[in-house]
C-alpha positions as CSV (number, residue, x, y, z in Angstrom):
1,M,188.4,-143.0,-40.6
2,T,186.7,-141.2,-38.7
3,K,183.8,-143.2,-37.8
4,L,185.4,-145.8,-36.2
5,V,187.3,-145.4,-32.6
6,I,189.5,-148.2,-31.3
7,I,188.7,-148.5,-27.3
8,I,191.6,-149.8,-24.8
9,P,191.0,-150.6,-21.3
10,A,194.7,-150.6,-19.8
11,L,195.6,-151.6,-16.2
12,N,199.3,-150.9,-15.4
13,E,200.7,-151.8,-18.8
14,E,203.4,-149.9,-19.5
15,T,205.5,-151.7,-21.0
16,T,202.9,-153.5,-24.0
17,I,200.6,-150.0,-24.5
18,K,203.2,-148.1,-26.8
19,S,202.9,-151.3,-29.1
20,V,199.7,-152.0,-28.9
21,V,198.7,-148.2,-29.5
22,E,201.3,-147.8,-32.5
23,R,199.3,-150.8,-34.6
24,C,196.3,-149.5,-34.1
25,T,197.1,-145.7,-35.2
26,P,197.0,-146.3,-39.1
27,F,193.6,-147.9,-38.9
28,A,191.3,-145.5,-36.8
29,D,192.0,-142.8,-34.5
30,V,193.2,-144.8,-30.7
31,I,191.4,-143.9,-26.9
32,V,193.2,-145.6,-23.4
33,V,190.4,-145.7,-21.2
34,N,193.4,-145.8,-18.3
35,D,191.8,-147.8,-15.3
36,G,193.6,-145.9,-12.2
37,S,196.4,-147.5,-13.3
38,T,199.9,-147.1,-10.2
39,D,202.4,-147.1,-13.6
40,N,203.4,-145.0,-16.0
41,T,200.3,-146.3,-18.7
42,S,198.8,-143.1,-19.2
43,E,201.9,-140.8,-20.6
44,I,203.3,-143.3,-22.4
45,A,199.6,-143.9,-24.3
46,K,199.4,-140.0,-24.7
47,K,203.0,-139.8,-26.5
48,S,202.3,-143.2,-28.6
49,G,199.6,-141.1,-30.6
50,A,196.4,-142.4,-28.1
51,K,194.1,-140.0,-26.3
52,V,193.4,-141.5,-22.5
53,I,191.1,-141.3,-20.9
54,D,192.3,-141.1,-17.1
55,L,190.0,-142.6,-14.2
56,T,190.7,-141.9,-11.2
57,E,190.3,-145.0,-9.4
58,N,190.4,-149.0,-10.9
59,T,186.2,-149.5,-12.1
60,G,187.4,-153.3,-13.6
61,V,187.5,-154.0,-17.2
62,D,183.8,-153.5,-17.8
63,G,183.8,-150.3,-16.2
64,A,186.7,-148.4,-18.2
65,T,185.0,-150.4,-21.1
66,F,181.8,-148.6,-20.4
67,A,183.9,-145.1,-20.1
68,G,185.2,-145.5,-23.1
69,L,181.7,-146.5,-25.9
70,E,180.3,-143.5,-23.6
71,H,183.2,-141.1,-24.5
72,A,182.9,-142.3,-28.2
73,Y,179.6,-141.9,-28.4
74,R,179.0,-138.3,-27.3
75,E,182.5,-137.7,-29.3
76,G,179.7,-138.1,-32.4
77,Y,181.9,-141.8,-33.6
78,S,180.0,-144.6,-35.3
79,F,181.9,-147.5,-34.3
80,A,184.0,-148.5,-32.0
81,I,186.6,-151.5,-31.1
82,T,187.6,-152.8,-27.6
83,L,190.3,-155.1,-27.6
84,D,192.3,-155.6,-24.6
85,A,196.4,-153.6,-24.1
86,D,198.9,-156.2,-23.3
87,G,199.5,-156.9,-26.6
88,Q,197.2,-160.4,-26.6
89,H,195.0,-159.1,-29.7
90,D,195.8,-158.5,-32.6
91,P,195.7,-155.2,-34.8
92,E,196.0,-156.4,-37.6
93,L,192.5,-158.2,-37.5
94,L,191.3,-155.3,-36.5
95,N,190.2,-154.8,-41.0
96,K,187.8,-157.5,-39.9
97,F,185.9,-156.2,-37.4
98,S,185.2,-152.6,-39.0
99,E,184.5,-153.7,-42.6
100,P,181.0,-155.7,-41.2
101,L,180.0,-152.8,-39.0
102,I,181.0,-150.2,-41.7
103,A,178.9,-151.8,-44.5
104,G,176.2,-152.3,-42.2
105,T,175.8,-155.9,-42.4
106,V,175.6,-156.3,-38.9
107,V,175.8,-154.4,-35.6
108,M,178.4,-156.3,-33.8
109,V,181.3,-158.3,-34.7
110,H,182.9,-160.6,-32.3
111,G,186.5,-162.0,-31.8
112,I,186.8,-165.8,-30.9
113,R,189.9,-167.5,-28.9
114,P,191.2,-170.7,-29.9
115,S,190.1,-172.0,-26.3
116,S,189.6,-171.4,-22.8
117,A,191.3,-172.1,-19.9
118,R,188.9,-171.6,-16.6
119,I,186.3,-173.8,-16.5
120,S,184.1,-171.2,-15.8
121,E,185.3,-169.8,-19.6
122,K,184.4,-173.6,-20.6
123,I,180.4,-173.3,-18.8
124,M,179.8,-169.7,-19.9
125,R,181.0,-170.2,-23.7
126,L,178.6,-173.5,-24.2
127,Y,176.0,-171.0,-22.7
128,S,176.4,-168.3,-24.9
129,Y,176.9,-171.0,-27.6
130,H,174.2,-172.7,-27.5
131,V,171.2,-170.6,-26.6
132,Y,172.7,-167.2,-28.4
133,G,175.1,-168.0,-31.4
134,I,178.0,-166.4,-29.6
135,A,180.8,-169.1,-29.4
136,D,183.1,-166.9,-26.9
137,I,180.7,-163.7,-25.5
138,L,183.7,-163.1,-22.7
139,C,186.4,-162.7,-25.8
140,G,187.6,-158.4,-25.5
141,F,188.2,-158.2,-29.0
142,K,184.9,-156.8,-29.9
143,G,183.4,-154.0,-32.3
144,Y,180.3,-152.6,-31.6
145,S,178.2,-150.2,-33.7
146,L,177.1,-147.9,-30.8
147,A,174.1,-146.4,-32.7
148,H,171.8,-149.9,-32.7
149,V,173.8,-151.3,-29.5
150,Y,175.3,-148.8,-27.0
151,A,173.3,-146.1,-26.8
152,P,169.6,-147.8,-26.5
153,N,171.4,-150.3,-23.5
154,I,173.4,-147.5,-21.8
155,K,171.2,-148.9,-18.6
156,M,173.4,-151.7,-19.2
157,R,176.1,-149.6,-17.2
158,R,174.5,-150.6,-13.8
159,Y,175.9,-154.1,-14.2
160,K,179.4,-155.0,-13.7
161,T,179.1,-157.1,-17.0
162,Y,179.0,-154.9,-19.4
163,S,180.9,-156.7,-21.2
164,T,178.2,-159.3,-21.9
165,S,175.8,-157.5,-21.4
166,L,175.6,-155.5,-25.0
167,P,176.3,-159.2,-27.1
168,W,173.1,-160.1,-25.1
169,C,171.3,-157.1,-26.0
170,V,172.3,-157.7,-29.3
171,I,170.7,-161.1,-28.9
172,N,168.1,-160.1,-27.5
173,D,166.5,-157.6,-30.1
174,G,167.2,-159.5,-32.8
175,L,169.8,-157.5,-33.9
176,T,173.0,-159.0,-36.8
177,F,176.1,-159.8,-35.5
178,S,179.5,-161.7,-37.5
179,E,182.2,-163.7,-35.6
180,V,186.0,-163.4,-36.6
181,D,188.4,-166.2,-35.4
182,I,191.5,-164.6,-33.5
183,S,195.0,-165.8,-32.7
184,V,195.8,-165.1,-29.2
185,K,199.4,-164.0,-27.8
186,P,200.7,-166.3,-24.9
187,R,200.7,-163.6,-21.6
188,D,203.9,-163.1,-20.0
189,L,203.9,-165.0,-16.8
190,N,204.6,-162.0,-15.1
191,D,201.1,-160.4,-16.1
192,T,199.0,-160.2,-13.6
193,P,195.6,-161.6,-15.5
194,R,193.2,-158.0,-15.1
195,I,190.0,-159.9,-13.9
196,G,191.9,-161.8,-11.1
197,G,193.7,-164.8,-10.1
198,L,192.0,-168.2,-10.6
199,I,189.2,-168.3,-8.1
200,K,188.4,-164.7,-8.4
201,A,188.2,-164.7,-11.8
202,N,186.1,-168.2,-11.7
203,I,183.8,-166.2,-9.5
204,R,183.8,-163.5,-11.4
205,I,182.6,-165.7,-14.9
206,L,180.2,-167.2,-13.0
207,S,178.1,-164.2,-12.1
208,A,178.3,-162.8,-14.9
209,L,176.6,-166.0,-16.2
210,A,174.2,-165.7,-13.7
211,I,172.9,-162.7,-14.4
212,L,173.2,-163.4,-18.0
213,L,170.3,-166.5,-17.2
214,L,168.6,-164.0,-15.2
215,F,167.9,-161.7,-18.3
216,D,167.3,-164.5,-20.0
217,L,164.5,-165.5,-17.6
218,R,163.1,-162.4,-17.4
219,S,162.9,-161.5,-21.4
220,L,161.2,-165.5,-21.8
221,L,158.6,-164.4,-18.9
222,N,157.9,-161.1,-20.6
223,N,157.9,-162.1,-24.0
224,P,158.2,-165.6,-24.3
225,R,157.5,-166.2,-28.6
226,K,160.3,-163.2,-28.8
227,F,162.7,-165.4,-26.8
228,I,162.0,-168.0,-28.7
229,R,162.9,-166.7,-31.8
230,T,165.9,-164.4,-30.9
231,R,167.3,-167.5,-29.6
232,L,166.0,-170.4,-32.1
233,F,166.0,-168.1,-35.1
234,K,169.2,-165.8,-34.4
235,K,169.5,-163.5,-37.5
236,G,173.5,-163.7,-36.8
237,G,176.5,-166.3,-35.9
238,G,178.0,-166.2,-39.3
239,K,182.3,-166.1,-39.0
240,A,183.5,-163.1,-41.2
241,C,186.3,-165.2,-41.8
């Protein structure tokens, strides 16, 4: 399936990256974005069959995601699916993300995790669900039509919340999306979350929410009719499974 690529941002995931890549390669090409890892993530990913983009500095999950999408678009891929490198996302669900994209029925497919541990995530989920119809905007398991989502919104790279900025663009443009319920494998006790510890993570998520609120305020002021139409009469939100 040459149109589709799987993008895996990774930071110090040498213990899991082999399994994740090998489970993804039967579905499509795989790009691992090595986000400044200090372990053997890059070497293991290459040996496991992935193309690896090595970033010299840690840019965070949003920066790594953008680097992967940018490379995919330049290489001529039509669709991209992002998922985590720590093994929490099940590659067996990849078809449920790719099929509606390739069929052209939606331009984005969004994963829905069973629950969120952090209070900031719960707040974000409440807002994104009631305003956008997206049940779990922070989930890293996403699929995009690059021509419809990435290409028109490259300017969003300036924000440190790229993974939530692109879904916002889908909603603001009144485009179609679908959602997939996913299971999440428990994180290893020795595995440090990429988003940071409890305080740092909550601050980052609330900062992302503040940026979405700013986006919405600008959208409302610039075009009130469009804002109401795209929020009250959403063209997405139907689950794919």
